[in-house]
C-alpha positions in Angstrom: 88.7 80.5 92.5 89.6 83.4 94.5 92.6 85.8 93.8 94.0 88.3 96.4 96.8 90.7 95.7 99.0 91.0 99.1 101.8 93.3 97.7 102.3 95.1 94.3 105.1 97.1 92.9 106.6 97.3 89.3 109.1 94.6 89.9 107.6 92.6 92.8 104.1 91.1 93.1 102.8 88.7 95.8 99.4 87.3 95.4 97.2 84.3 96.6 95.0 82.0 94.5 92.5 79.8 96.3 90.7 76.9 94.9 93.5 75.4 92.6 95.9 72.4 92.9 99.6 71.9 92.7 99.4 71.1 88.9 97.5 74.3 88.0 99.9 76.3 90.3 102.9 75.0 88.7 101.7 75.5 85.2 101.0 79.1 86.0 104.7 79.4 87.5 106.2 77.8 84.3 104.1 79.9 81.8 105.3 83.1 83.5 109.0 82.2 83.5 109.2 80.3 80.2 106.4 81.5 77.9 105.9 85.2 78.4 108.0 86.9 75.7 110.4 89.9 76.1 112.9 91.7 73.9 116.5 90.7 74.0 119.4 91.3 71.6 119.9 88.2 69.5 122.4 89.3 66.8 125.4 91.6 66.9 127.5 92.9 64.1 130.8 94.3 65.2 132.4 97.0 63.0 135.2 97.5 65.5 135.9 95.6 68.6 139.1 96.6 70.3 138.1 95.4 73.8 139.9 92.5 75.4 136.9 90.2 74.8 136.3 88.0 71.8 133.3 89.0 69.6 131.3 86.1 70.7 132.0 86.7 74.5 131.0 90.3 74.1 127.8 89.5 72.1 126.9 87.2 74.9 127.2 89.8 77.5 125.3 92.2 75.4 122.5 89.7 74.9 122.0 89.4 78.6 121.1 93.1 79.1 117.4 93.3 79.9 115.4 95.5 77.4 112.1 97.2 78.3 109.5 95.4 76.1 106.3 96.9 74.6 104.4 93.7 73.7 101.8 95.7 71.8 104.4 97.1 69.6 106.4 94.0 68.7 105.4 90.5 67.5 107.2 87.1 67.7 108.6 86.2 64.2 106.7 83.1 64.0 103.5 84.7 64.8 103.9 88.0 62.8 101.6 89.0 60.0 101.4 91.9 57.6 103.5 94.7 58.6 104.0 93.7 62.2 107.3 94.8 63.8 109.6 91.9 64.7 113.0 93.6 65.3 114.5 96.5 67.1 117.9 98.0 66.2 120.4 99.1 68.7 123.8 101.0 68.1 126.9 101.6 70.1 129.9 103.7 69.2 132.4 104.7 71.8 136.2 105.3 72.5 138.4 104.7 75.5 139.8 105.0 78.0 136.5 103.9 79.8 134.3 101.2 81.0 131.5 100.6 78.6 128.1 100.4 80.3 124.6 99.2 79.0 123.2 102.7 79.0 125.5 103.4 75.9 123.4 101.1 73.9 121.2 103.5 71.6 117.8 102.1 70.7 115.7 103.0 67.7 112.6 103.0 69.9 112.7 105.5 72.8 110.3 103.2 74.9 112.4 100.0 74.5 115.7 100.7 76.0 118.0 98.9 78.5 116.4 98.6 81.8 119.5 99.4 83.7 122.1 102.0 82.5 125.0 100.7 84.9 125.6 97.1 83.6 129.4 96.9 82.6 129.9 95.5 79.2 133.6 95.9 78.5 136.6 97.9 79.3 138.3 100.0 76.6 141.9 101.2 76.9 143.2 104.6 75.7 142.2 105.2 72.0 140.6 101.8 71.6 137.1 101.7 70.1 134.0 99.7 70.1 131.5 100.2 67.3 128.6 97.8 66.8 125.1 97.4 65.6 122.7 95.0 67.4 119.2 93.5 66.7 116.8 92.7 69.4 113.8 90.4 68.8 111.0 88.9 70.9 111.6 85.4 72.3 110.6 83.1 75.2 112.6 81.9 78.1 112.2 78.3 76.9 114.3 79.2 74.0 117.1 81.1 76.1 116.8 82.6 79.5 117.8 85.9 78.3 114.1 86.2 77.1 112.8 85.2 80.5 110.9 88.2 82.1 111.8 87.2 85.6 111.3 84.8 88.5 108.1 83.2 89.9 107.7 80.6 92.7 104.8 79.7 95.0 104.3 78.0 98.3 101.3 76.2 99.9 99.9 78.9 102.4 100.7 78.2 105.9 97.6 77.8 108.1 98.0 81.2 109.6 100.1 84.3 109.0 99.9 88.0 109.7 101.6 89.8 106.7 104.6 89.4 104.4 107.0 90.8 106.8 106.4 88.2 109.4 104.8 84.9 108.1 105.2 83.5 111.6 102.7 85.6 113.2 99.4 83.8 113.8 96.6 86.3 113.0 95.1 85.3 109.7 93.5 82.0 108.8 94.2 80.5 105.3 92.8 77.4 103.7 95.1 74.5 102.7 94.2 74.9 99.0 95.6 78.4 98.7 98.8 79.3 97.2 101.0 82.3 97.7 102.8 83.3 94.5 105.9 85.5 94.5 106.8 87.2 91.2 110.0 89.1 90.5 110.5 91.1 87.3 114.0 91.6 85.7 112.6 95.0 84.5 111.5 94.2 80.8 107.8 94.0 82.0 106.0 94.9 85.1 105.1 91.9 87.3 101.4 92.6 86.5 102.0 92.5 82.8 103.9 89.2 83.3 101.0 87.5 85.1 98.3 89.0 82.6 100.3 87.9 79.6 100.9 84.4 81.1 97.2 84.0 81.7 96.4 85.0 78.1 98.9 82.6 76.8 97.5 79.8 79.0 94.0 80.6 77.8 94.9 80.5 74.3 96.7 77.1 74.6 93.8 75.6 76.4 91.4 76.9 73.7 93.7 75.4 70.9 94.0 72.2 72.9 90.0 72.1 73.3 89.5 72.6 69.6 92.1 69.7 68.6 90.3 67.4 71.1 87.0 68.4 69.5 88.3 67.5 65.9 89.7 64.3 67.1 86.3 62.8 68.2 
């Protein structure tokens, strides 16, 4: 198996894998999207909600705000042991007239903050208030898409291409068993971290499966 990185940024990654089949390629894609955990707000307690939105609608909007994630600092609740950190608290207290944006969510962890400051949450009229506390946890995209770290798709490599800007140019030979992967991050994790974590998860699952097969013999 041969891996080659064609383009790498924090939120975009393009690479090729040679020597695998469609089953393995699709497994890698699914693990990146659905199994790599990220932080997302899962519970919201409103002290005062004087926006035009019902509590549940507002909570849903807040839950979709992507949160920068430190996988070394937080653990999934079902996998946590000892004094592992499983939750992160956010607070928001503001008064109108104004549009409330995601940047006003104050995190207890200076590292894990909203990825974007300019996501509109709600509108407050004059003298109206929004006061709340929220709890973020690690979760997986298969549980809810708000936990998904981004997108991933792949294509069977064309026989020839020059570069990513012009795949139609015929200057480079590629074998038929080579796949081009395109990874895009929502910002919670870098694309490299997404792929690295996906491969760790896949390796762990395969190891667990191998042990179960051995016990069944």
